[in-house]
N, C-alpha and C positions, 0 to 999 in steps of 0.2 A: 581622294581629296581630303585634306585635313578638315576636321570639324571644330570650329572655334568654341571655346568654353565661355560661359557667362554671357551668351548672346542668343537671341531668337533667330532661327534660320528656317527656311522653307525646304521641305524635302519632297521629292516626287514619288509617285507610286512605284513599288518594287525596289526602292532604295534599300541598301543593306548597310547597317551600322556595325562596324567591327572595331575591336580594340585589343591591345596587347596587355600584358600583366601590369599591375599598378606599379608606378615608379615612385610614388609618394603618397602617403596616407593609406587608409584602409578601404575606402569606398568612394564612389562617385554617384551622381544623381542625374537622371534624365527626366526633364519636365516635358510632358506632352500637353499642348494647348487644348483646353477643354476638359482635361482630366481623363482618367481611366474609367471605362464603363464597366464597373463591377458593383455588386449590391452594397448598399450602405449597411454597416454593422456598428451599432452604438455611435452613429454619426460619422463614421470614418470609412474610407475605402482602402485602408491599409490591411496588411495580412499579419496575423499573430500566429506564428508557426507552432509555438508550444501549446496553444489552446485550440489549434486547428480551426480558426475562424477567420472570416474576411477574405478579400481577394478572390483567387481562383480556388474555391472549395477549401480554403484554409491551408493550402499546401504550397510548396515551392513551384515555380514555373518549370515546365518540362518542354523538351523539344516538340514542336508542333502545336503548342498552345497559341491561341489567337487572342490578343487583347485589342479591344476597340476603344476609340476615343469618343468622348461625349462631344456633342456639337457646341461650337463657340457661340456666345451671345452675339447678336448682330452688332456690327461696328467694332468688335474687338480685334485687335491686331497686335501680334507680338514680333513679327519678322522685323529685324533691324534693331529692336530694343536690346540694350545691353546693360549689365551691371556696371556702375562706376568703378574705375580702377581701384579706388581706395577702399571699396567694400568687398572686392574679390578676395577669396581665401588665399592666404600666403602659402609659401612652401612650408610644409609641416616639419620636415626633418626627422631625426631619429632620437633626439633628446627633448624633453618637454618639462617645463616648470609649470606646475599646476597649483593655482591659488585655492586655498581652502579656508573655511571658517571652522575653528575648533568646536567640537561638540557634535551631537548633544550629550554624549557620555564621556567626554574627555577626563572627567573626574574618576573614571574607572581605571585610569592608567597612571603609572608612576611618573614623576617628573623626568626620570631618565628615559622612560618609554616615549614620552612626548618629544623629548630632545632627539631620540633615535629617529622617530617618524619625520621630523622636520630637517634633520641634518644628513639623512642618508639618501643614496641613490638606489632606486629599485628598478628591476627589469621585468617587463611584462611577460608572463608565462604563456606558453603555447596553450595551456588549459584555460583559455579566456573566450568569452562570447558576449552576446548582447545582454546576458544576465549580469555579468560582471567581469572586470579585469582582475585576474589574480596576479599578485606581484611577488617576485622573488628578491630577497635581500635580508638585511638585519631584522631579527625578531623584535617586536615591540612588546615591552613588559607591561602586563596588567598588574593592578594592585592586588587582586586576588584571583577570581575566576573570570573567564571571558563571557560567561552567560549572563543575560539580563532577562527581565520579564519582557516578552516580545512586545515591540511597538512598531510604529510606522517607519518605513524606509524611504526617505526622499531620494529622488534622482541625484546621483553623485555621492551618496553616503559611503563613507570609508569604514567598513566594519573589520574587526580584527578577531578572528577565531582563536582557538587554543594554541595553534602553532606560532602565533605572533606575526603572521604574514598578512598584510592588509589586502582587502578586496574592495575595489571601487564598484558599487552597484550601478547598473545602467538601465536601459529602457525596459528590458524584459525581466527585471528583478521581481521578487515576491513583494506583496504589499506590506508584509511585516517581517521582522527578523529578530532573532534572539541573541545575537552577538553585539557586544558593546561597539559603538560607533565613535571613533576618535575624532572625526572631522567630516565635513561635507564640502565637496567641490562646488565652487561658485558657478552659477549658471553660465556665465560668460566663457568658462573654460571647459564646459561639458563637451563642446565640439572637438577640442583638442584631444580629450580623452577618447572620444568615439573614433577618431581618426588614427589613433596610435595602434601599432601592430606588435605582435609577439617579437621580443628581442629589443624593442625600443626601451629607452631609459626614462624614468620619471623621477622628479623630485618635487617636494611640496613646500609651499610658502604660506604662512598664516597671515590672514588679513581680518579686519574687523567686519562686522555686518555693515556698518556705515561705509567702509571702504569698498565692500563688495557691491553695494548699491550704486556708488559713484562709478565704479568700473563698468 
């Protein structure tokens, strides 16, 4: 029986959920009412594989693992609830325009380098993960050296190492980095970046901080 997306449904004991390969986007999410019963680490029940903490002993799930759900609060009911159509995720496709705010180190790049960044189409490399998306395409020109004094790396920072190929830093990035960051993806478009897959194409469009807030 097909399992509807964006809707709360009731399943019976011993039901099996199966699915084929992804047809669009990189990942899907299954919400379990009550939440997953694993220990809290730093206030979260998620798993951080690189640090080997959280979830099931900080590791990936294996065949035979059992995850239990936490009890629901009395009177809570999700069956039949659904996300409004206008809020459901759209079809992602294979080409993505990503809006960015230039900086914090856009001054470390030549005017030609910034033009290259904004006017080019990049392809997501197979060498990408939750740390960052590596992009293949025209090299971005630095004014001098790619290195800076290490500073904080926000989610969506676009750093450019010595080869001139941009890297979009994602959820598992390091807390600091020593490459100049030409731009930062606006928070609204982070989900589009996270759903993009190797081989997809990305282009960038600059917006102001005020425009980003409005978006």
